[in-house]
py3Dmol code that shows the C-alpha trace and the ligand (Angstrom):
import py3Dmol

protein = """\
ATOM      1  CA  MET A   1       3.354 -77.683  41.815  1.00  0.00           C
ATOM      2  CA  LYS A   2       1.975 -76.023  38.696  1.00  0.00           C
ATOM      3  CA  ARG A   3       4.411 -73.487  37.208  1.00  0.00           C
ATOM      4  CA  GLY A   4       3.252 -69.877  37.089  1.00  0.00           C
ATOM      5  CA  LEU A   5       2.375 -68.007  33.912  1.00  0.00           C
ATOM      6  CA  LEU A   6       4.971 -65.676  32.405  1.00  0.00           C
ATOM      7  CA  ILE A   7       3.261 -62.475  31.231  1.00  0.00           C
ATOM      8  CA  VAL A   8       5.146 -60.106  28.932  1.00  0.00           C
ATOM      9  CA  ILE A   9       3.794 -56.569  28.776  1.00  0.00           C
ATOM     10  CA  SER A  10       5.221 -54.424  26.025  1.00  0.00           C
ATOM     11  CA  GLY A  11       4.432 -51.289  24.058  1.00  0.00           C
ATOM     12  CA  PRO A  12       6.002 -47.934  23.278  1.00  0.00           C
ATOM     13  CA  SER A  13       7.490 -45.645  25.888  1.00  0.00           C
ATOM     14  CA  GLY A  14       4.841 -43.270  27.228  1.00  0.00           C
ATOM     15  CA  VAL A  15       1.878 -45.523  26.409  1.00  0.00           C
ATOM     16  CA  GLY A  16       1.205 -46.028  30.132  1.00  0.00           C
ATOM     17  CA  LYS A  17       2.376 -49.607  30.755  1.00  0.00           C
ATOM     18  CA  GLY A  18       3.502 -48.676  34.255  1.00  0.00           C
ATOM     19  CA  THR A  19       0.227 -46.931  35.118  1.00  0.00           C
ATOM     20  CA  VAL A  20      -1.851 -49.852  33.847  1.00  0.00           C
ATOM     21  CA  LEU A  21       0.223 -52.249  35.955  1.00  0.00           C
ATOM     22  CA  LYS A  22      -0.074 -49.992  39.006  1.00  0.00           C
ATOM     23  CA  GLN A  23      -3.844 -50.172  38.593  1.00  0.00           C
ATOM     24  CA  LEU A  24      -3.707 -53.966  38.219  1.00  0.00           C
ATOM     25  CA  PHE A  25      -1.523 -54.376  41.334  1.00  0.00           C
ATOM     26  CA  SER A  26      -3.813 -52.102  43.369  1.00  0.00           C
ATOM     27  CA  GLN A  27      -6.624 -54.611  42.761  1.00  0.00           C
ATOM     28  CA  TYR A  28      -4.687 -57.904  42.709  1.00  0.00           C
ATOM     29  CA  ASP A  29      -1.642 -58.632  44.810  1.00  0.00           C
ATOM     30  CA  HIS A  30      -0.755 -62.135  43.662  1.00  0.00           C
ATOM     31  CA  PHE A  31       1.554 -61.189  40.781  1.00  0.00           C
ATOM     32  CA  PHE A  32       5.338 -61.016  40.914  1.00  0.00           C
ATOM     33  CA  TYR A  33       6.696 -57.938  39.106  1.00  0.00           C
ATOM     34  CA  SER A  34      10.180 -58.497  37.736  1.00  0.00           C
ATOM     35  CA  ILE A  35      12.516 -55.586  38.492  1.00  0.00           C
ATOM     36  CA  SER A  36      14.746 -54.923  35.508  1.00  0.00           C
ATOM     37  CA  ALA A  37      18.362 -53.865  35.430  1.00  0.00           C
ATOM     38  CA  THR A  38      19.373 -50.822  33.387  1.00  0.00           C
ATOM     39  CA  THR A  39      22.364 -48.650  32.627  1.00  0.00           C
ATOM     40  CA  ARG A  40      20.110 -45.576  32.247  1.00  0.00           C
ATOM     41  CA  ALA A  41      20.524 -42.925  34.939  1.00  0.00           C
ATOM     42  CA  PRO A  42      17.761 -42.853  37.586  1.00  0.00           C
ATOM     43  CA  ARG A  43      15.033 -40.235  37.128  1.00  0.00           C
ATOM     44  CA  GLU A  44      14.116 -38.057  40.058  1.00  0.00           C
ATOM     45  CA  GLY A  45      12.323 -40.189  42.652  1.00  0.00           C
ATOM     46  CA  GLU A  46      13.339 -43.543  41.165  1.00  0.00           C
ATOM     47  CA  VAL A  47      14.712 -45.992  43.709  1.00  0.00           C
ATOM     48  CA  HIS A  48      17.412 -48.640  43.138  1.00  0.00           C
ATOM     49  CA  GLY A  49      15.927 -52.089  43.747  1.00  0.00           C
ATOM     50  CA  LYS A  50      12.346 -50.850  43.420  1.00  0.00           C
ATOM     51  CA  ASP A  51      12.020 -49.180  40.018  1.00  0.00           C
ATOM     52  CA  TYR A  52      15.161 -50.700  38.520  1.00  0.00           C
ATOM     53  CA  TYR A  53      18.556 -52.027  39.478  1.00  0.00           C
ATOM     54  CA  PHE A  54      20.668 -49.129  38.233  1.00  0.00           C
ATOM     55  CA  ILE A  55      24.036 -50.628  37.291  1.00  0.00           C
ATOM     56  CA  SER A  56      27.091 -49.689  35.238  1.00  0.00           C
ATOM     57  CA  THR A  57      27.648 -50.806  31.646  1.00  0.00           C
ATOM     58  CA  ARG A  58      30.550 -52.968  32.836  1.00  0.00           C
ATOM     59  CA  GLU A  59      28.379 -54.747  35.384  1.00  0.00           C
ATOM     60  CA  PHE A  60      25.586 -55.190  32.836  1.00  0.00           C
ATOM     61  CA  GLU A  61      27.955 -56.706  30.281  1.00  0.00           C
ATOM     62  CA  SER A  62      29.385 -59.107  32.827  1.00  0.00           C
ATOM     63  CA  HIS A  63      25.807 -60.251  33.655  1.00  0.00           C
ATOM     64  CA  ILE A  64      25.244 -60.864  29.931  1.00  0.00           C
ATOM     65  CA  GLU A  65      28.467 -62.904  29.702  1.00  0.00           C
ATOM     66  CA  ASN A  66      27.494 -64.969  32.724  1.00  0.00           C
ATOM     67  CA  GLY A  67      24.072 -65.739  31.235  1.00  0.00           C
ATOM     68  CA  ASP A  68      22.307 -63.960  34.126  1.00  0.00           C
ATOM     69  CA  MET A  69      19.867 -62.112  31.850  1.00  0.00           C
ATOM     70  CA  LEU A  70      16.699 -63.825  30.657  1.00  0.00           C
ATOM     71  CA  GLU A  71      16.601 -61.187  27.912  1.00  0.00           C
ATOM     72  CA  TYR A  72      18.115 -57.782  27.329  1.00  0.00           C
ATOM     73  CA  ALA A  73      18.042 -55.031  24.752  1.00  0.00           C
ATOM     74  CA  CYS A  74      19.748 -51.807  23.915  1.00  0.00           C
ATOM     75  CA  TYR A  75      17.103 -49.066  23.935  1.00  0.00           C
ATOM     76  CA  ASN A  76      17.889 -45.432  23.164  1.00  0.00           C
ATOM     77  CA  GLY A  77      21.571 -45.936  23.967  1.00  0.00           C
ATOM     78  CA  CYS A  78      21.138 -47.808  27.275  1.00  0.00           C
ATOM     79  CA  TYR A  79      20.961 -51.459  28.261  1.00  0.00           C
ATOM     80  CA  TYR A  80      17.785 -52.857  29.830  1.00  0.00           C
ATOM     81  CA  GLY A  81      17.439 -56.483  30.937  1.00  0.00           C
ATOM     82  CA  THR A  82      15.514 -59.010  32.999  1.00  0.00           C
ATOM     83  CA  PRO A  83      17.499 -60.796  35.727  1.00  0.00           C
ATOM     84  CA  ARG A  84      16.871 -64.484  35.100  1.00  0.00           C
ATOM     85  CA  GLN A  85      17.126 -65.989  38.565  1.00  0.00           C
ATOM     86  CA  ALA A  86      14.213 -64.245  40.313  1.00  0.00           C
ATOM     87  CA  VAL A  87      11.870 -64.908  37.389  1.00  0.00           C
ATOM     88  CA  GLU A  88      12.667 -68.648  37.216  1.00  0.00           C
ATOM     89  CA  LYS A  89      12.367 -69.000  40.994  1.00  0.00           C
ATOM     90  CA  LYS A  90       8.956 -67.326  41.183  1.00  0.00           C
ATOM     91  CA  LEU A  91       7.602 -69.285  38.191  1.00  0.00           C
ATOM     92  CA  ASP A  92       8.764 -72.503  39.867  1.00  0.00           C
ATOM     93  CA  GLU A  93       6.950 -71.434  43.037  1.00  0.00           C
ATOM     94  CA  GLY A  94       3.770 -71.205  40.950  1.00  0.00           C
ATOM     95  CA  LEU A  95       3.541 -67.405  40.887  1.00  0.00           C
ATOM     96  CA  ASP A  96       2.503 -65.486  37.786  1.00  0.00           C
ATOM     97  CA  VAL A  97       5.375 -63.222  36.764  1.00  0.00           C
ATOM     98  CA  ILE A  98       5.036 -59.927  34.885  1.00  0.00           C
ATOM     99  CA  LEU A  99       7.795 -58.460  32.713  1.00  0.00           C
ATOM    100  CA  GLU A 100       7.403 -54.866  31.528  1.00  0.00           C
ATOM    101  CA  ILE A 101       9.804 -54.651  28.599  1.00  0.00           C
ATOM    102  CA  GLU A 102      10.298 -53.141  25.136  1.00  0.00           C
ATOM    103  CA  VAL A 103       9.627 -55.003  21.868  1.00  0.00           C
ATOM    104  CA  GLN A 104      13.063 -56.489  21.073  1.00  0.00           C
ATOM    105  CA  GLY A 105      13.218 -58.117  24.504  1.00  0.00           C
ATOM    106  CA  ALA A 106       9.590 -59.242  24.229  1.00  0.00           C
ATOM    107  CA  ALA A 107      10.358 -60.979  20.915  1.00  0.00           C
ATOM    108  CA  HIS A 108      13.309 -62.824  22.499  1.00  0.00           C
ATOM    109  CA  VAL A 109      11.194 -64.019  25.419  1.00  0.00           C
ATOM    110  CA  LYS A 110       8.405 -65.226  23.117  1.00  0.00           C
ATOM    111  CA  GLN A 111      10.921 -67.169  21.054  1.00  0.00           C
ATOM    112  CA  ALA A 112      12.619 -68.728  24.082  1.00  0.00           C
ATOM    113  CA  MET A 113       9.418 -69.333  26.058  1.00  0.00           C
ATOM    114  CA  PRO A 114       6.519 -69.706  23.584  1.00  0.00           C
ATOM    115  CA  ASP A 115       4.081 -70.558  26.389  1.00  0.00           C
ATOM    116  CA  CYS A 116       4.280 -67.042  27.797  1.00  0.00           C
ATOM    117  CA  LEU A 117       1.392 -64.617  27.349  1.00  0.00           C
ATOM    118  CA  SER A 118       2.519 -61.581  25.350  1.00  0.00           C
ATOM    119  CA  VAL A 119       0.461 -58.404  25.531  1.00  0.00           C
ATOM    120  CA  PHE A 120       1.032 -55.211  23.566  1.00  0.00           C
ATOM    121  CA  ILE A 121      -0.305 -52.025  25.125  1.00  0.00           C
ATOM    122  CA  ALA A 122      -1.138 -49.589  22.323  1.00  0.00           C
ATOM    123  CA  PRO A 123      -2.037 -45.889  22.468  1.00  0.00           C
ATOM    124  CA  PRO A 124      -5.410 -44.685  21.098  1.00  0.00           C
ATOM    125  CA  SER A 125      -3.385 -42.803  18.444  1.00  0.00           C
ATOM    126  CA  PHE A 126       0.181 -41.703  17.740  1.00  0.00           C
ATOM    127  CA  GLU A 127      -0.787 -38.097  18.559  1.00  0.00           C
ATOM    128  CA  GLU A 128      -2.039 -39.211  21.959  1.00  0.00           C
ATOM    129  CA  LEU A 129       1.207 -41.110  22.591  1.00  0.00           C
ATOM    130  CA  SER A 130       3.197 -38.014  21.732  1.00  0.00           C
ATOM    131  CA  ARG A 131       1.035 -35.938  24.093  1.00  0.00           C
ATOM    132  CA  ARG A 132       1.439 -38.461  26.965  1.00  0.00           C
ATOM    133  CA  LEU A 133       5.199 -38.717  26.539  1.00  0.00           C
ATOM    134  CA  THR A 134       5.601 -34.932  26.438  1.00  0.00           C
ATOM    135  CA  GLN A 135       3.254 -34.353  29.387  1.00  0.00           C
ATOM    136  CA  ARG A 136       5.067 -36.921  31.517  1.00  0.00           C
ATOM    137  CA  GLY A 137       7.920 -34.432  31.605  1.00  0.00           C
ATOM    138  CA  THR A 138      10.608 -37.001  32.465  1.00  0.00           C
ATOM    139  CA  GLU A 139      12.588 -36.588  29.265  1.00  0.00           C
ATOM    140  CA  THR A 140      14.248 -33.730  27.386  1.00  0.00           C
ATOM    141  CA  GLU A 141      12.641 -32.705  24.084  1.00  0.00           C
ATOM    142  CA  GLU A 142      15.418 -34.490  22.224  1.00  0.00           C
ATOM    143  CA  LYS A 143      14.854 -37.728  24.161  1.00  0.00           C
ATOM    144  CA  VAL A 144      11.066 -37.472  23.645  1.00  0.00           C
ATOM    145  CA  ASN A 145      11.654 -37.197  19.910  1.00  0.00           C
ATOM    146  CA  SER A 146      13.994 -40.183  19.766  1.00  0.00           C
ATOM    147  CA  ARG A 147      11.521 -42.245  21.859  1.00  0.00           C
ATOM    148  CA  LEU A 148       8.745 -41.302  19.403  1.00  0.00           C
ATOM    149  CA  GLN A 149      10.922 -42.394  16.477  1.00  0.00           C
ATOM    150  CA  ILE A 150      11.441 -45.763  18.185  1.00  0.00           C
ATOM    151  CA  ALA A 151       7.692 -45.940  18.937  1.00  0.00           C
ATOM    152  CA  LEU A 152       6.862 -45.727  15.218  1.00  0.00           C
ATOM    153  CA  GLU A 153       8.832 -48.940  14.650  1.00  0.00           C
ATOM    154  CA  GLU A 154       7.480 -50.606  17.806  1.00  0.00           C
ATOM    155  CA  LEU A 155       3.859 -49.957  16.792  1.00  0.00           C
ATOM    156  CA  LYS A 156       4.452 -51.873  13.554  1.00  0.00           C
ATOM    157  CA  ARG A 157       5.209 -55.010  15.565  1.00  0.00           C
ATOM    158  CA  GLN A 158       1.988 -55.267  17.569  1.00  0.00           C
ATOM    159  CA  ASN A 159       0.701 -58.141  15.403  1.00  0.00           C
ATOM    160  CA  GLU A 160       3.486 -60.351  16.828  1.00  0.00           C
ATOM    161  CA  TYR A 161       1.691 -60.419  20.201  1.00  0.00           C
ATOM    162  CA  ASP A 162      -0.974 -62.757  21.586  1.00  0.00           C
ATOM    163  CA  THR A 163      -3.168 -59.765  22.436  1.00  0.00           C
ATOM    164  CA  VAL A 164      -3.279 -56.014  21.867  1.00  0.00           C
ATOM    165  CA  ILE A 165      -4.944 -53.765  24.450  1.00  0.00           C
ATOM    166  CA  VAL A 166      -5.579 -50.101  23.651  1.00  0.00           C
ATOM    167  CA  ASN A 167      -4.922 -47.991  26.739  1.00  0.00           C
ATOM    168  CA  HIS A 168      -7.795 -45.475  26.797  1.00  0.00           C
ATOM    169  CA  THR A 169      -7.784 -45.345  30.607  1.00  0.00           C
ATOM    170  CA  PRO A 170      -5.696 -47.284  33.145  1.00  0.00           C
ATOM    171  CA  ARG A 171      -8.819 -48.886  34.632  1.00  0.00           C
ATOM    172  CA  GLN A 172     -10.211 -50.113  31.289  1.00  0.00           C
ATOM    173  CA  ALA A 173      -6.792 -51.409  30.149  1.00  0.00           C
ATOM    174  CA  SER A 174      -6.130 -53.087  33.504  1.00  0.00           C
ATOM    175  CA  ASP A 175      -9.560 -54.793  33.459  1.00  0.00           C
ATOM    176  CA  GLU A 176      -8.906 -56.081  29.937  1.00  0.00           C
ATOM    177  CA  LEU A 177      -5.452 -57.261  30.947  1.00  0.00           C
ATOM    178  CA  TYR A 178      -6.808 -59.168  33.928  1.00  0.00           C
ATOM    179  CA  ALA A 179      -9.453 -60.816  31.725  1.00  0.00           C
ATOM    180  CA  VAL A 180      -6.794 -61.905  29.205  1.00  0.00           C
ATOM    181  CA  ILE A 181      -4.578 -63.312  31.970  1.00  0.00           C
ATOM    182  CA  THR A 182      -7.509 -65.220  33.494  1.00  0.00           C
ATOM    183  CA  GLN A 183      -8.320 -66.699  30.086  1.00  0.00           C
ATOM    184  CA  ALA A 184      -4.685 -67.697  29.445  1.00  0.00           C
ATOM    185  CA  LYS A 185      -4.462 -69.421  32.820  1.00  0.00           C
ATOM    186  CA  LYS A 186      -7.538 -71.512  32.008  1.00  0.00           C
ATOM    187  CA  SER A 187      -5.804 -72.939  28.959  1.00  0.00           C
ATOM    188  CA  LEU A 188      -2.512 -73.703  30.771  1.00  0.00           C
TER     189      LEU A 188
END
"""
ligand_1 = """\
24
LIG
P 12.325 -46.238 30.593
O 13.669 -45.632 30.314
O 11.200 -45.357 30.114
O 12.164 -46.666 32.042
O 12.235 -47.594 29.741
C 12.467 -47.576 28.360
C 11.906 -48.835 27.722
O 12.626 -49.968 28.205
C 10.436 -49.084 28.087
O 9.742 -49.493 26.915
C 10.520 -50.197 29.100
O 9.360 -51.017 29.107
C 11.715 -50.968 28.577
N 12.302 -51.873 29.566
C 12.306 -51.764 30.921
N 12.911 -52.811 31.485
C 13.286 -53.637 30.473
C 13.944 -54.908 30.423
O 14.291 -55.530 31.417
N 14.157 -55.426 29.185
C 13.782 -54.803 28.035
N 14.034 -55.409 26.892
N 13.161 -53.609 28.053
C 12.912 -53.024 29.252
"""
view = py3Dmol.view(width=600, height=400)
view.addModel(protein, "pdb")
view.setStyle({"model": 0}, {"cartoon": {"style": "trace"}})
view.addModel(ligand_1, "xyz")
view.setStyle({"model": 1}, {"stick": {}})
view.zoomTo()
view.show()
């Protein structure tokens, strides 16, 4: 059986990666979304096993030692990582797998698996990113500011990706993403 395509979606916090993917999944149901593990505390409404696997630092570090993480990164003081087993299994089954991860992790995946499709979701402007992150209301002002500081560095790395999509609206970005995926699958 033909192996699935690994699709890495990255971009700064608040850019709307999750909303773009929600739009994509509402139209197409044949993707496998990899659920990450994190040591960050759950936000209100987030569910263990659906949004993330919320685990302790000790557990996370033992997964790293055992080689269970396909990639991981420390972001804003917390660990985030992709459990390896589910991703490998789904790719072997021929499913296209989507990782929604930050830039350090995305760089590791691209290095380890150069055949993956890497997509950077960019904001229309830095001001707009700041507005979206503030309006989302999930973070304290201090956390918003540190995420924006990180975003400045992340935005500098967009040329490392196969494709950059500017997220003006979830529908437009999702349509562009689907077109890029379709194209990448043709050249597999
Ligand atoms: P948040 O705390 O807003 O849910 O996520 C913070 C950042 O971590 C986002 O850019 C998100 O895409 C990224 N992230 C989520 N899961 C993973 C993961 O498994 N690995 C890496 N490297 N980053 C992740």
